[in-house]
C-alpha positions in Angstrom: 135.2 -6.0 -25.9 136.3 -7.3 -22.5 136.6 -6.0 -19.3 134.0 -3.9 -17.2 131.6 -1.8 -19.3 132.1 2.0 -19.6 129.6 4.5 -20.8 132.1 4.8 -23.8 131.9 1.1 -24.6 128.6 0.9 -24.1 128.1 3.9 -26.7 130.2 2.3 -29.1 128.3 -1.2 -28.4 125.4 0.6 -29.4 127.2 2.0 -32.7 128.0 -1.7 -33.6 124.3 -2.9 -32.9 123.0 -0.4 -35.4 125.7 -1.3 -38.2 125.0 -5.2 -37.6 121.6 -5.6 -36.8 118.9 -5.9 -39.0 115.7 -3.6 -38.7 112.8 -3.2 -40.8 113.0 -4.1 -43.6 115.6 -5.8 -43.2 119.0 -3.8 -43.5 121.0 -2.6 -40.8 120.3 0.7 -39.6 123.5 2.3 -40.4 126.1 1.1 -42.9 128.7 2.6 -40.8 129.4 5.5 -38.8 132.5 7.7 -37.2 131.4 8.6 -33.7 133.6 11.1 -31.6 133.4 11.6 -27.6 135.2 14.5 -26.0 135.3 16.2 -22.7 136.7 19.7 -22.2 138.8 19.0 -25.4 140.1 15.7 -24.5 139.1 13.1 -26.7 137.3 9.7 -24.9 137.3 8.0 -28.2 136.8 8.1 -31.9 135.6 5.0 -33.3 135.2 4.0 -36.9 132.8 1.0 -38.0 131.5 -0.4 -41.0 131.6 1.0 -44.4 131.9 4.0 -46.4 130.5 2.1 -49.6 128.5 -0.5 -49.0 126.4 -0.9 -51.7 126.6 -0.6 -55.4 124.1 1.9 -57.7 121.4 -0.8 -58.0 121.4 -1.0 -54.0 123.0 -4.8 -53.9 125.5 -5.6 -51.5 128.8 -5.1 -52.4 131.3 -8.2 -52.1 133.6 -7.8 -49.0 136.4 -7.0 -51.3 135.0 -4.0 -53.2 133.6 -2.4 -49.7 135.5 0.9 -48.8 135.8 1.0 -45.0 134.7 3.7 -42.8 138.0 5.6 -41.2 138.4 8.0 -38.6 139.4 10.7 -41.3 136.2 9.5 -43.5 134.6 13.2 -45.2 130.8 12.9 -44.7 128.1 15.5 -45.9 126.9 16.9 -42.8 123.8 17.8 -44.1 122.0 20.4 -42.1 125.1 20.9 -39.9 125.7 23.4 -42.9 123.2 25.7 -40.8 125.5 26.0 -38.2 128.2 27.2 -40.4 126.0 29.7 -42.5 124.6 31.4 -38.8 128.6 31.6 -38.1 129.3 33.7 -41.3 125.9 36.1 -40.4 127.3 36.4 -36.8 130.6 37.7 -38.5 128.9 39.9 -40.9 126.9 41.2 -37.8 130.2 41.9 -36.2 131.6 43.8 -39.2 128.1 46.1 -39.3 127.2 44.3 -42.5 124.2 42.7 -40.9 121.5 43.9 -38.8 119.5 40.9 -37.6 116.5 42.7 -36.7 116.1 44.5 -39.9 113.5 43.2 -42.5 114.8 40.4 -45.2 113.5 42.6 -47.4 116.3 45.6 -46.6 118.6 43.4 -48.6 116.5 41.7 -50.9 113.8 43.4 -52.2 112.2 40.7 -54.0 111.7 38.9 -50.6 108.9 41.3 -50.0 106.6 39.5 -52.5 104.0 37.2 -50.8 103.4 39.4 -47.4 106.7 39.1 -46.5 107.9 42.4 -45.9 108.3 42.2 -42.4 110.1 39.1 -41.6 113.5 39.8 -40.1 116.7 38.5 -40.5 116.5 36.9 -36.8 113.7 35.0 -37.8 115.2 33.2 -40.5 117.9 32.1 -38.2 115.2 31.0 -35.3 112.8 29.4 -37.7 110.0 31.5 -37.0 109.7 32.9 -39.8 106.7 31.4 -41.3 108.1 30.3 -44.5 107.2 26.9 -46.2 109.4 24.0 -44.7 110.7 23.0 -48.2 110.4 23.3 -52.0 111.1 21.1 -54.8 113.3 23.5 -56.3 115.3 21.2 -58.1 112.2 19.6 -59.9 109.9 22.5 -60.6 112.4 24.9 -61.4 114.3 24.9 -64.6 117.9 26.8 -63.4 119.7 28.5 -60.6 118.4 31.8 -61.0 114.7 30.7 -61.0 115.2 28.4 -58.1 116.5 31.1 -56.0 113.7 33.2 -57.1 111.1 30.6 -56.1 112.5 30.7 -52.7 112.5 34.2 -52.2 109.2 34.7 -53.5 107.5 32.2 -52.0 104.0 33.0 -49.6 104.3 32.2 -46.1 103.0 29.2 -45.0 102.2 30.0 -41.4 102.1 32.9 -39.1 105.2 35.0 -37.9 106.3 33.5 -34.6 105.3 30.0 -35.3 108.0 27.6 -35.1 108.3 25.7 -38.5 112.4 24.3 -39.4 112.8 25.3 -43.0 115.3 25.2 -45.3 114.1 28.2 -47.3 114.9 30.1 -44.3 118.7 29.3 -44.3 118.5 29.3 -48.3 117.6 32.9 -48.0 120.2 33.7 -45.8 123.1 32.3 -47.6 121.6 34.7 -50.4 122.3 37.6 -48.2 125.5 36.8 -47.2 126.7 36.4 -50.6 125.6 39.7 -51.6 127.0 41.5 -48.4 130.4 39.6 -48.2 130.9 40.0 -51.9 131.8 36.4 -52.3 130.1 33.1 -52.7 129.3 31.4 -49.6 131.9 28.4 -50.3 134.4 31.1 -50.4 133.2 32.6 -47.3 133.0 29.5 -45.3 136.4 29.2 -46.5 138.0 32.6 -45.5 136.0 32.9 -42.6 135.8 29.6 -40.8 137.9 26.6 -42.3 141.0 28.3 -42.8 141.3 30.6 -39.5 140.4 27.1 -37.7 142.8 25.1 -39.7 139.7 22.9 -40.7 141.5 21.1 -43.7 138.7 18.8 -44.3 135.5 21.1 -44.1 133.8 23.3 -46.8 131.3 23.0 -49.6 133.0 20.8 -52.6 134.1 23.6 -54.3 136.6 24.3 -51.9 137.4 20.1 -51.5 139.7 19.5 -55.0 142.5 18.6 -52.5 140.3 15.8 -50.8 140.9 12.4 -52.0 137.8 10.8 -53.8 138.0 7.6 -51.7 138.0 9.6 -48.5 134.1 10.5 -49.1 131.4 8.3 -47.7 128.4 7.3 -50.0 125.4 8.6 -49.6 121.8 7.7 -51.6 120.9 6.7 -54.8 119.2 9.4 -56.3 117.5 7.8 -59.7 114.9 9.9 -59.3 117.1 13.2 -60.0 119.1 10.8 -62.8 122.2 11.1 -60.3 122.8 7.4 -59.1 124.8 6.9 -56.3 125.9 10.0 -54.9 129.1 10.4 -53.3 131.6 13.3 -53.5 128.9 15.3 -54.1 126.0 17.1 -51.7 123.1 14.7 -51.4 120.5 17.6 -50.8 118.8 17.9 -54.3 118.5 21.6 -53.7 121.3 22.3 -53.0 122.9 20.1 -55.4 120.5 21.8 -58.0 122.0 25.3 -56.7 125.8 24.2 -57.8 126.4 22.6 -54.1 126.4 25.8 -52.4 123.7 26.9 -50.4 122.8 28.0 -47.0 121.0 25.2 -45.7 123.1 22.0 -47.1 126.4 21.4 -48.8 129.1 21.3 -46.4 131.1 18.1 -45.8 133.5 17.7 -42.7 135.1 15.2 -40.7 134.7 14.1 -37.1 138.0 16.1 -35.8 137.3 19.2 -37.8 133.3 19.4 -36.1 135.3 19.1 -33.2 137.8 22.0 -33.7 134.9 24.0 -35.1 132.3 23.8 -32.2 135.4 24.3 -29.9 134.6 27.8 -30.7 131.2 27.3 -28.8 132.5 25.3 -25.8 135.8 27.2 -25.2 137.2 30.8 -25.4 138.4 30.7 -28.9 138.3 34.4 -30.2 139.5 33.8 -33.6 136.3 33.8 -35.7 133.5 34.9 -33.5 133.6 37.5 -30.3 132.2 36.1 -27.2 129.2 38.2 -27.7 128.2 36.3 -30.9 128.6 33.2 -29.6 126.2 33.8 -26.4 123.7 35.2 -29.1 124.1 31.5 -31.0 123.8 29.4 -27.9 121.2 31.3 -26.2 117.5 30.1 -26.3 115.7 32.8 -28.5 112.2 30.8 -28.5 111.6 30.8 -24.6 107.7 30.9 -25.3 108.1 27.9 -27.6 109.3 25.5 -24.8 109.7 22.2 -27.4 111.5 24.5 -29.8 114.5 26.3 -28.1 116.6 27.7 -30.5 119.6 30.5 -31.0 120.9 32.0 -33.8 121.7 28.6 -35.7 122.1 25.9 -33.1 119.4 23.7 -31.3 119.2 24.0 -28.2 118.1 20.8 -25.4 116.6 18.9 -27.6 116.0 15.2 -25.6 115.2 13.1 -28.8 118.7 13.3 -30.0 121.0 15.1 -27.5 119.4 11.9 -24.9 121.1 12.5 -21.3 123.4 15.5 -22.5 120.5 17.6 -23.2 119.3 20.4 -20.9 119.2 24.4 -21.3 122.8 25.0 -22.0 123.2 22.0 -24.5 123.5 23.2 -28.0 123.4 20.8 -31.3 121.8 20.1 -34.6 121.4 17.1 -36.5 121.9 16.4 -40.7 119.3 14.2 -42.7 122.4 12.3 -44.3 123.0 10.8 -40.7 125.0 13.2 -38.6 124.9 15.0 -35.5 126.7 17.3 -33.3 125.9 17.9 -29.8 127.7 19.8 -27.3 127.0 20.6 -23.1 128.5 24.3 -22.6 128.9 23.6 -18.7 130.7 20.5 -19.1 132.5 20.9 -22.5 131.3 17.2 -23.4 130.5 16.8 -27.1 129.6 14.2 -28.8 129.7 13.9 -32.7 128.1 11.3 -35.0 128.5 10.7 -38.0 127.1 8.1 -40.4 125.7 7.7 -43.9 122.3 6.1 -42.9 120.7 7.2 -46.5 123.1 4.8 -48.3 121.7 3.5 -50.3 118.5 4.7 -49.3 116.9 7.2 -46.8 116.0 4.4 -44.0 112.7 4.2 -42.7 113.7 4.2 -39.4 114.9 7.2 -37.5 118.3 7.0 -36.1 117.5 9.9 -33.2 117.3 6.8 -30.8 121.1 6.2 -32.1 122.2 9.8 -31.8 120.9 10.2 -28.3 122.4 6.8 -27.0 125.6 8.2 -28.2 125.2 11.7 -26.5 124.5 10.0 -23.4 127.5 7.7 -23.6 129.4 11.1 -23.1 127.0 12.3 -20.6 128.0 9.3 -18.1 131.2 9.9 -18.6 131.1 13.7 -17.1 132.5 13.4 -13.7 
């Protein structure tokens, strides 16, 4: 890069350093990335760097001619960003008078009452204050889809209601409710309720992405423990995979451009999929008594660890385990989207939160 450094060029330099500078145990932090920065709908940069596929199934570096370059339209497994789409479908069902956020989950799923969970509300699933266990190895310890769902629903609480425990089980449970009320599988609900109305042609669960060319997917991890080998074009999360690739907590694939269109529902005034009241509910802190765990309905709020200088009481976002993040400041309309395949070929020992924060800071410093 030449000329005077700007916040954007400094952010790009951070991405390039993360891709090229070795860190423990010797490999760079990320094989590649697509980073997008925008303010008020105006895109400042879409920067694609590195490789969508860098390693073979034995974790050896591929020869240069066999590597797959990252592209601006590379399709990523966005992991827990899926929770934002699930929350959006939930609010659509609230608007349709199908779902009451303050009703006990057991109203919709009687089996959920097992283990002392009869009073847990749907709202508590969305704010991660239900007390449910943070995770269960559903893919490993139960033999099929139905037994895995039963295990997720019947597992007893791990903590008291009202305490914040980020839990995939919350959104797995919510996904089951939404499918029951919506009369369709979650992939169809997302397609019909979000992707099609917003024109998100590259966003959805794998069953709805048959039109996407296989070479556009970024590779994720080698999952030999699950007998999967190198995962590409299938969901990385083992539990979501064991549930057929469709679950409330993980399984969505998307691109940087599509995620910008999605988040514009919350930063702008786009009524196509949600009312203004629903947008406010999703982006307002409902955990005021938990200052470190500010959370709306689906969105995390004011989390400097990955939002950097863009963080604040009006800043929403989420991260995904594969190496993704979406951050947006509702006041300025500034958006930072970072998509990486940090788990390729294996999940890193070093968190990428500092990189996420640096990328978000680049757009924060660009706001005038």
